[in-house]
N, C-alpha and C positions, 0 to 999 in steps of 0.2 A: 679282205686282205690276205696276202699269199707269202709264207715265210718259207727260205731257204737258204741253206748253208753252201756257201762257194768255198769249195777246197784249195788252200794254197799252203806252199811250203812242202813240208813231211806231214803235218798233224795239225794245220790251223784251219779252221772255219771263219771266213767271215760272212756273218748274217746280212741278207736282204730282207727286207719286209717291205711289200709292195701292194699297191692298189690296182695294179694293171696298168697305170699310167705313170706315176711318179713313185720313187724309189728312196728308202733310207738305207745304207751299210752301216755296219758297225764293225769299227776296228780293222779297217782295210791296211793290213800290212804291204798287200802289193797291190799296185792298179790295174796291170793288163788282163788278170783274169776277171776282175770285176766288170772294166769297160765291154769284154767282149760278152759276158753274160747278159750287161744290162742292154749291149746293142741287138742280141741275139733275141731278147724278149720285148724290145723295143720299149723300153722304158728311158725316162728322164730322172737322173739322179736329184733328190732334191734335198737331203740333209746326210750328214756324217755323225755318227756320234762315237766319240774316242771314252775308252774305260780307264786308260792308263799310258803311260810316255813308251813302254817298250818299242823295241824296233819294228817287231813282227807284228805290231798293233797298229801304227802309225806310218810304216815307209810307203804305203800308198797315198797317202792324205793330200800331199801337195801336187802330185800328178792329177790325182781326181777333182781336186777343186780347180786348177788351171784348164782340165778339160771341160768342166761339166758348170763351173761357177757355183758347185753346191754349198751350202751353208755346212760348217763345221762348229762343232759343238764338243768341249771336253773339261777335265777336272781345272778346278779353280788353282791348284798349288803344285802342278807338275809341269815339267818343261814339256812344250808343245809347238808342234810347226805350226807357227802365226800365218795369218789371222785368224782368230777363232773366237766363237762364244765360250767365254768361261763359265763353268757353274759349280756349285756345291751342295753338299747335304741340305736337303729341305726343300730347294729350288723346284720349280717345276720347268719343263720343256714340251711344247708342241711341235709337233712331225706329223705331216700327212692328216692333218686334222684331230689326232689323238694325243692327248694327255700324258707324259711320262714324269713319274716321280724320280728325282736326283738322290739316290742312297749313298752316304760316304761308307766305303767299305776299306780301309786301311788294313793292311798285312803285307800281302804280296809287293806291293810298293805302297808309300807313305799318303799317297794323294788317291787312290785308285777309288774310282766311284762306279755305281751301277745305275741303270735306267728300268725302272718299272712301269709298266702299262697296266693298269687295271682294267681298261674298257678295250683291250682287244678283242677282236673275235675269236668267239670258242672258246677261251681262256687265258687269263692273264699275262703276259710276257715280262719275262726277267734278262735283259742284257747284263751278264755280271763278269764278263772278262775272265780273268784268271784268278778270280778270289774261290769260287764254289765250282767244282768240276762233277761230273757224275761219279759218286763213288771217292771223291777226292776232294782236294783243297790246294790252290797255289802254294809254291814254296815262299818261306819269309825273305824276302830279298831286303825289306826297307824297314819292315814292320816287326811287330815284337807277337809272340803267342798270346798275351792277352788282347791285343788289336786283332789279330785274325779270328781269335774264339768270338769275340764280341761282335767281330762283322757277320761270321758266319749264323750266329743266335739272331741277329736281327733279319737277315735273309731267311732262317729258317720259319719265322715269324708270318711271313708271306704267306697268301691262302694256298691251300694244299695242292690245288689245280695248276697253279703258276706253271708255265713252262720256262725250264731252266737254259738257256742259250749261252751256254758258256762257249769257249774260244778255241777249244784242242780236243782230239779224238784220242783221250788218254783213258777211255773207260775200261777196257781190258785189263790194262796195267793197272789200274786203280781198284779193279775189283780181285785180283789176285790177292795185293796187300788186304783188301778189305775182309777176304776170305779167312787169311793169317790171323787178322784180329777176332772176328767170329765166324768160327768154323759150322757153327749150328743155326745161324740164320738161315731159314729155309726161303725166305723173301730173294735173299742177296744171291742164292744158289740158282733160282730160277731166271733171276734178272741175268745173271751172268751167261747161261745158255743162250737166254733169248740175244743178247749181243754179240754172242759170238757166231750166232747165225747171220746176223744181220751183218758184220765183218766179213764174213765169208763170201757174201752177194756184193762187198763192197760199198755198203750201205752205212749210212752215219748212224751211230748209237742215239744221238741227240736230236732234239731238246730231250731231256728228262723231266722230271717236275718235281716240286716241295715235298709234296707227300710222299713219293717215291724216295727220295734223296734221304729223309727222317727215317726210313725204315733201313737202308742198306749203306750210308755214307758213315763210316765211324768216325770222323770228325764232325759231325752232327749228333753223335750218338756217344759223348765222351762222359755222360750221365748215366748211361748205362749200365747195371752192374757187371754183366758180361765183357763188357769191352774193358772198364775198370780193372777186371779181375786178369785180363790178358796184359793190359799196358804195365800191371805191377809185377805179372812174370818175368815182363820183357826186361824191364828195369825195376828192381826192387827198391833203388833210391828213390824214385819218382815221388812227386809231393801228391798228396791226397786231394779228391776234389776234380772238378770238371776241367780246370786249367792245368793240374797236371798232368791228369790224362791225356789231355790234348798235346801239350807240350811234348811227352813222351812218344806219344803216335807221330808227329810231324819229323821228330829228331828219326825215329824208326825207318819211316817212309823215304826220309831224304838216301838211306842206304840200304833200301831193301831191294833185293835181285830176285 
């Protein structure tokens, strides 16, 4: 099995996973780039997975389905381009002969889901949309801080080797904020240097891994004393505990330059 991020728009990735003959794509916000890539590699589109309803994740679904007849799978409780198979947390999806667990991860949107494949070649695979980014997390457009923290905690409990396939190249900007939160984190500093070298060569910084994100992502580290100290220094009126720290960090990141 081969995994590849097809660039779209200014900073989106449309993930393609294939076995050399058939492919699945995740969150195709546009169709033409995906079709060109599939044609170039002589692949048949078998399945489309959708994590949430935003246009940059579903804009190409109808055209791809019409052109290829691919099966479309998406969240149970969000507006979706019909027809599709709707799934919710705890359900299973089979694609390309492999099983995916559907995980509910509300926060960015109210019905956001993720897809986890434990039996992927090499290491487990997580398609998490706009919930978990490398060194960051999605904005709270429809959910609450408590929902997002619970969703991120659920993802952080996955095996450490799990490849984190999020859908935006936000890594460097997220790392600048992470460094402001935790300037003494040596793992974070080394990762930032590595990502800078990748972007200088126009290469993706993704996928990341759960193990790495637990070491460098401030939104997975709200329980760490150094992170809590910085959050309280930024907002002395923030509530104590991980939820208070997370809420402060998310609000701070919204305006961070």
